[in-house]
Each structure stands twice: as C-alpha cells, then as structure tokens.
N, C-alpha and C positions, 0 to 999 in steps of 0.2 A: 231299752227295747229297741230292736233295729227297725230302722224305717222301711215302709212298703216301697214298691217301685214308684207309685204315683208321688209318695211324699219326697223322695229323693230327686226327682225329676222338677218337682216345685221348686225345692230348697237350691237345685242348679240354676233355675230359671231366675230366682230372685237374686242370687249373687251376680248373675250377668247383667241384670238391669242395674243393680247397684255400681257396678264397674262401668257400664255405659254412662250412668249419671255423671259419675265423678270425672270421667274422661272429658265430658261434654263441658263441666264446670272448669276443668283445668284448662281446656281450650280456650274458653272465653277470657279466664284469667290472664293466659298468656298473650291472647290478641290485645286486651287491655294494656298489658305492660308494654307490648311493642308499640302500640300507638303513644303511650306516654313518654316513651324513650325517645321515639321519633320527635315528638313536640319538642322535648327538652334540646334535642340536638338540632333540629332544622330550624326552629324559629331564631335562636342566637346565631346561627350561620347565615340565615337569610337578612336578618336585621343588621349585622355587624360585619361580617366577613364578605360574602359573595353574593352578587345578584346576576341573573340571566338578563340577556339584553338582545333584542333583534334590531338589526341595522334596517333603517327604513329610508329610502331616498338614495340620491346619489352624490350627495355632497363630500363623501369621503373615497369617491372612486379615484384611482384604481385599486387602492390599498384595502378598502372595506366597501363590500358592495351589498344592494339592498337584499334582504332575506337573510344574510349571514347570521349565525348564531354565536354571541360573544359571552364570556364570563368577565364579569367585572369585579375588581378587587376593591372592596369598601374599607377594608381595615385600615384605619389611620387617616382616612381621607374624608369621611362622611361626618356630618354633624347629625346626631341622632337623640332625640328626646322622647320618642315614643315607639312603642313595640306593637304592630299591627293595629296603629291607630289609637293605642292606649297610652296616655302620658306615663313617663317612667317616674317623674318626680325629680329628675335630674337630667342633665345634658352631657352626652359624650361629644367632646369636641376634637375636631381633627388635630393630629400632631406631625402628619407626614406632609411634605412638600412635594408636589408635582414637579417633574424636571421637563426641560425643553425638549420637545419632540415625543413626549408621552401623548398617548391618545386618551382623552378624558371623557367621562360621560357627565352632564351636569344637568340641572333642573333650570329650565327657562323661566325667568322671573315672572313674565307676563302670564304664564299659564302654569300653574304648579303641577299639572298633570302631564306636561310635555316635556320630554329628555331629549338633549342633543349630544352627538358625538362629534367631537372636534380635536384637533392637535394644539397642544400647547406650543405657543410661538414665543411670547414674552412673559417673563416671570414678574413676581411682585417686587415694585419698587423701580423697575426698568421703564426706559421710553423706548416707543417703537414707532418707525416711520417708513412708508412705502415710497420709494423714488426710482422712477425709470425701471419699474418691474421688479425691484429688488427690496427685500425687507432689511431694514437697518436697525440694529439694537444698540441702544445706549445704556450703560450702567456704570457701576463705581469702578470695575476692572477696566473698562474702556469707554471713559467719559466721551472720547471722540466719535464714538460709534464703530460698528463692524457690521459688513454685510452677511447676513445668514446664509450658511450653506445648506440649502435643501434639496441638494441633488439626491440624497438618499431615499426621499420619498415623493419627490415631484419630478415630472418631466420638465425639461428646458422650456417647452412651449407654454407650459403652465406658468412657470415663473415670469416669462417675458410678456404674458397677457395681464399682469396685476395693474390696476390702476393706482395712481399716486393717492397716498394718503398723508396728511400732516401729522407731525409729531404727536403722539399721545403718551401722556405719563401715568403709569399705573400707581395705585396706591399699594400699601403694604400687605394688603388682603386680597389683591386682584390679579387676574391672569388674562392674558390676550389669547384668544383661541380662535384658530380658522381650520376651515374644511380645505381637504387635499384637492377637490375639485373646485378650485378658486373661482371659476366663471359660474360655478351652479351652487354656492354655498352661501347661506344665510349665516353670519357669525359676527366675531367681535367688530368687525369693520362697519357692521350696520347697527348693532345693538349695544355695542361698547364692551368694556372689559366684564369679566365674570367674577363675582365675589367667591371667594373660598367656600363660604357657607352654602353656597349652590353646587358645589361639587359632590358628586355621588361617589365617583371612583374612577380608577384608570382600568384601561382594557388589560386583562390578564392573559386571556386566552380566546382563539377563535377556535370553536369546537366544531362548527358546521359551516360548509361541506367538510367532511372527513378529509376529502383530498387536498383541502386547503388550511387544515388545522395548524395552528401555530402558537407558542407561548410568546408573550410580550414583556 
C-alpha cells in the first residue's frame, strides 16, 4: 500500500535522526580513539625520550639565557622507575655516557623538584683542578694533566676569573659540571660532583626563541 505524504515525510525524518545519532556516536568513538592513541604515544615519549625545559637564571649565559625553551634528550641518560608517579616494578637504567662539553640537565639532590642546567667539564674517573684561572683535567690518557680548552663556549675574561680549586677526583658514576657564567653559577665547585643517577638528559634542541633555534 503506497505511503501518504505525511507518512513519507515521517519516515524520512526518522532516517535522518538515525543518521545523526550514528554520526554523533562515531564522533565520540573517534575522539576516544584519538585520546587513547595520544596517551599511548605521548606518555612513553615524555617518560623515556624527550622533556621540555625552560632556562631559569643567568648561570649559562651567554650561551643559554633566561626564558629560553629547550628540548632535553632523556633516552639512554635517565634513570626511570615510574610513569607519571606510578611505579613500573622495574628500573630503566642509563646506558649512555655524557661527553665533555655536553650541556646536561640534572636533578639537584637536596631538592628533588629542582633541576639545574650545566656543562660537563670532567668525566667519571677523572680528576679536576682549577689553577690560575685554568681548568686542568687528569685521566688515564694524560695522567700529568692537560689544560682544558674552553674557548669554544667561554670568553677569555670568564676563564681568567676562575678561583683556584684543589684537585677533586670523581668516582666511576660522577660528573663535574659547571655553568658557563662562572661568576654567577652554583655548580659542582660548591655542591660537588653529580651522580649519574641524577642526570635527566642532555640538551638536544633550543626551540625558542625561533631566531636562536639550534640543535646540539
């Protein structure tokens, strides 16, 4: 039996309502999938690979200035035993070593919420001494010591202004880190060597300001 005009219009309206309902459900389903996918990708990246970091203070001037936005590479450098504060039940230990002149971010042991940015000056197992404004490194290759060439990141005036420091010998899991702005840097000269387990990562990218963007 053919439908009347009113019945046809009602049937079309019902079909439209059904389509709209399905479309809304699909939208929420896709949104849910996107959120889950983002969580699956972002949390591991944030926990194990990269971390944003804002420079605060003047201790690394003129190479890194207050307010600059950096990206830190954590992969292979950071000790991790929790994800978003939740214990994983196992510990991911660092297997990469920092190199001399790398710029590292580390947790300051006296305040777990405070992170410092400094330059690696002496490596595990080495000894370091400051004499007449120059940094002297002692290691197995050069047991008599050698003067560290810091001209690539320090002005001559900054080098000559260093106060003498007696020889310090690092353990197998320690680094000696110093700020580039030597007269205004609280670093290993005052709080001592930094344990490898306190290292968060090394500076990979300066992303902001854009005009000074640079890979390291």
